[in-house]
C-alpha positions in Angstrom: 59.1 -39.0 -12.4 57.8 -39.6 -8.9 60.1 -36.9 -7.6 58.8 -34.4 -10.2 55.2 -35.1 -9.2 56.1 -34.7 -5.5 57.8 -31.4 -6.3 54.7 -30.2 -8.2 52.5 -31.2 -5.3 54.7 -29.4 -2.9 54.6 -26.3 -5.0 50.8 -26.4 -5.2 50.5 -26.9 -1.5 52.7 -23.8 -1.0 50.6 -21.8 -3.5 47.4 -23.0 -2.0 48.3 -21.2 1.2 48.7 -17.9 -0.6 45.5 -15.9 -0.8 46.2 -14.7 -4.4 46.0 -18.2 -5.8 42.3 -18.7 -5.3 41.5 -15.0 -6.1 43.3 -15.3 -9.4 41.8 -18.7 -10.1 38.3 -17.3 -9.5 38.8 -14.3 -11.7 40.6 -16.3 -14.4 37.8 -18.9 -14.5 35.1 -16.3 -14.9 37.0 -14.4 -17.6 37.6 -17.6 -19.5 33.9 -18.6 -19.1 32.7 -15.2 -20.2 34.9 -15.4 -23.3 33.5 -18.9 -24.1 30.0 -17.5 -23.6 30.6 -14.6 -26.0 32.3 -17.0 -28.5 29.3 -19.3 -28.5 27.0 -16.3 -29.3 25.7 -16.3 -25.6 24.4 -19.8 -25.7 22.3 -20.0 -22.5 23.8 -23.4 -21.3 27.3 -21.8 -21.3 26.3 -19.2 -18.6 29.6 -17.8 -17.3 28.6 -18.2 -13.6 27.7 -21.9 -14.2 30.9 -22.7 -16.2 33.2 -20.8 -13.8 31.6 -22.5 -10.8 32.0 -26.0 -12.3 35.6 -25.3 -13.2 36.5 -24.1 -9.7 34.7 -27.1 -8.2 36.7 -29.4 -10.4 39.9 -27.8 -9.3 39.0 -28.0 -5.6 37.9 -31.6 -6.0 40.9 -32.8 -8.0 43.4 -31.1 -5.5 41.4 -32.2 -2.4 41.2 -28.5 -1.3 38.6 -27.8 1.4 36.1 -25.0 0.7 37.3 -23.1 3.8 40.8 -22.8 2.3 39.4 -21.6 -1.0 37.1 -19.1 0.6 40.0 -17.6 2.7 41.7 -16.7 -0.6 38.7 -15.6 -2.6 36.8 -13.8 0.1 37.7 -10.4 -1.4 35.2 -11.2 -4.2 32.6 -12.1 -1.6 33.3 -8.7 0.1 32.7 -6.9 -3.3 29.1 -8.4 -3.5 27.9 -5.6 -1.2 29.2 -2.7 -3.3 28.1 -4.5 -6.5 24.5 -4.7 -5.3 24.6 -1.0 -4.3 25.9 -0.1 -7.8 22.8 -1.8 -9.3 20.8 1.3 -8.0 22.4 3.4 -10.8 20.5 1.8 -13.8 17.4 1.6 -11.7 17.5 5.4 -11.1 18.2 5.9 -14.8 15.0 4.0 -15.8 13.0 5.3 -12.8 10.3 6.9 -15.0 9.6 3.5 -16.8 9.5 1.8 -13.5 7.0 4.3 -12.1 4.7 4.0 -15.2 4.6 0.2 -14.7 4.2 0.4 -10.9 0.8 -1.4 -10.7 1.9 -4.2 -13.0 5.1 -4.5 -11.0 3.2 -4.8 -7.7 0.8 -7.4 -9.2 3.7 -9.4 -10.7 5.5 -9.2 -7.4 2.7 -10.6 -5.3 1.8 -13.4 -7.9 5.5 -14.3 -8.5 6.6 -14.2 -4.9 3.6 -16.3 -3.7 4.0 -18.8 -6.6 7.7 -19.3 -5.9 7.2 -19.8 -2.2 4.0 -21.9 -2.4 5.4 -24.2 -5.2 8.5 -24.9 -3.2 6.6 -25.6 0.0 4.1 -27.7 -1.9 6.7 -29.9 -3.6 8.5 -30.3 -0.3 5.3 -31.5 1.4 4.6 -33.8 -1.6 8.0 -35.5 -1.2 7.5 -35.9 2.6 10.3 -33.5 3.7 10.3 -32.3 7.3 9.8 -28.7 8.4 13.5 -28.0 8.7 14.0 -28.9 5.1 11.0 -26.9 4.0 12.4 -23.9 5.8 15.6 -24.2 3.7 13.7 -24.8 0.4 11.0 -22.1 0.7 13.3 -19.1 0.1 15.1 -20.6 -2.9 14.0 -17.7 -5.2 15.2 -15.1 -2.8 18.7 -13.6 -3.0 21.2 -15.8 -1.0 21.9 -13.5 2.0 18.1 -13.0 2.6 17.4 -16.6 1.9 19.9 -17.6 4.6 18.4 -15.2 7.1 14.9 -16.5 6.4 16.0 -20.2 6.7 17.9 -19.4 10.0 14.8 -17.7 11.5 12.6 -20.7 10.6 15.1 -23.2 12.0 16.3 -24.6 8.6 19.9 -25.4 7.6 21.4 -22.2 6.4 24.0 -23.8 4.1 21.4 -25.7 2.2 19.3 -22.5 1.8 22.3 -20.8 0.3 23.0 -23.7 -2.0 19.5 -23.9 -3.3 19.3 -20.1 -3.8 22.5 -20.2 -5.9 21.3 -23.2 -7.9 18.0 -21.5 -8.5 19.7 -18.4 -9.8 22.0 -20.4 -12.2 19.1 -22.5 -13.5 17.0 -19.4 -14.1 19.8 -17.6 -15.9 20.3 -20.6 -18.1 16.6 -21.2 -18.9 15.0 -17.8 -18.8 16.0 -16.5 -22.3 15.1 -19.7 -24.2 11.7 -19.8 -22.4 10.9 -16.2 -23.1 11.8 -16.6 -26.7 9.8 -19.8 -27.1 6.7 -18.1 -25.8 7.3 -14.9 -27.8 7.5 -12.7 -24.7 9.5 -9.7 -25.9 8.8 -7.0 -23.3 12.2 -6.3 -21.6 10.5 -4.9 -18.6 8.4 -8.0 -17.9 11.3 -10.3 -18.8 13.7 -8.5 -16.5 11.2 -8.3 -13.6 10.3 -12.0 -13.8 14.0 -12.9 -13.8 14.7 -10.7 -10.8 11.8 -12.1 -8.8 12.6 -15.8 -9.4 16.4 -15.8 -10.1 17.6 -12.9 -7.9 21.3 -11.8 -8.3 22.6 -14.3 -10.8 19.5 -13.8 -13.0 19.8 -10.1 -12.7 23.4 -10.2 -13.9 22.3 -12.2 -16.9 19.5 -9.7 -17.6 22.0 -6.9 -17.8 23.9 -8.9 -20.3 20.8 -9.0 -22.5 19.3 -5.5 -22.0 19.8 -2.5 -19.6 16.1 -2.2 -19.3 15.7 -5.8 -18.4 18.5 -5.5 -15.9 17.0 -2.5 -14.2 13.6 -4.2 -13.8 15.4 -7.4 -12.6 17.1 -5.3 -9.9 13.9 -3.9 -8.6 12.3 -7.4 -8.8 15.1 -8.9 -6.8 14.9 -6.2 -4.1 11.1 -6.2 -3.8 10.9 -10.0 -3.7 13.5 -10.1 -1.0 11.4 -7.8 1.1 8.1 -9.5 0.2 9.4 -13.0 0.8 10.9 -12.0 4.2 7.4 -11.0 5.3 5.2 -13.7 3.7 7.3 -16.9 3.9 7.4 -17.0 7.7 3.6 -16.6 7.6 3.2 -19.5 5.1 5.6 -21.6 7.1 3.9 -21.1 10.4 0.6 -22.1 8.8 2.0 -25.6 8.0 0.5 -28.5 9.9 2.6 -30.1 12.6 
């Protein structure tokens, strides 16, 4: 029995060094999570990104696999994030007339939403007595991860924490957005999508496309505009902090 376990461990160690293992695991986890999500009639708490991430974390923890080893195998998916973001421009262009008609509402929602996201994060950090480095990492939590990391780095905050908080914010928003909108009777797909894009960036945008193409298009423009707006306003808010 011990010999069989040792053999299985040796096989896993061998496969762990092969890039395709972690790429296959990531794709398989997401496909299975997506199937579960659809089977459960798109129950928000079974968000595919959340379930797939938890499954991968469980595998990495149980096999004592460092994240660096996992990333070496799954980095092709990371590479595809760039083209995936560019492809989001297609539905935005398709609904460009609706976006243009709502341009004033979009700009107002951007300023209010972006300021609320940044100021609430900074305010809570100050309330809990966190230092300025931690505030720099927390402030851009509602900005898409690559931009959040850049903002945190420029302000002297830990980049890895900024990335983690951005991802957690996106997952939380994707899980909670639809139930909250339904509870408050908010049915305008344009407003729902834009709100999700401003606050929950890429993960929220992907969720919005699962619900409605109009919501997904407005979420895309919300994510892009908030990344630009936050990159300009958050450093100003941060530099205005005492100490």
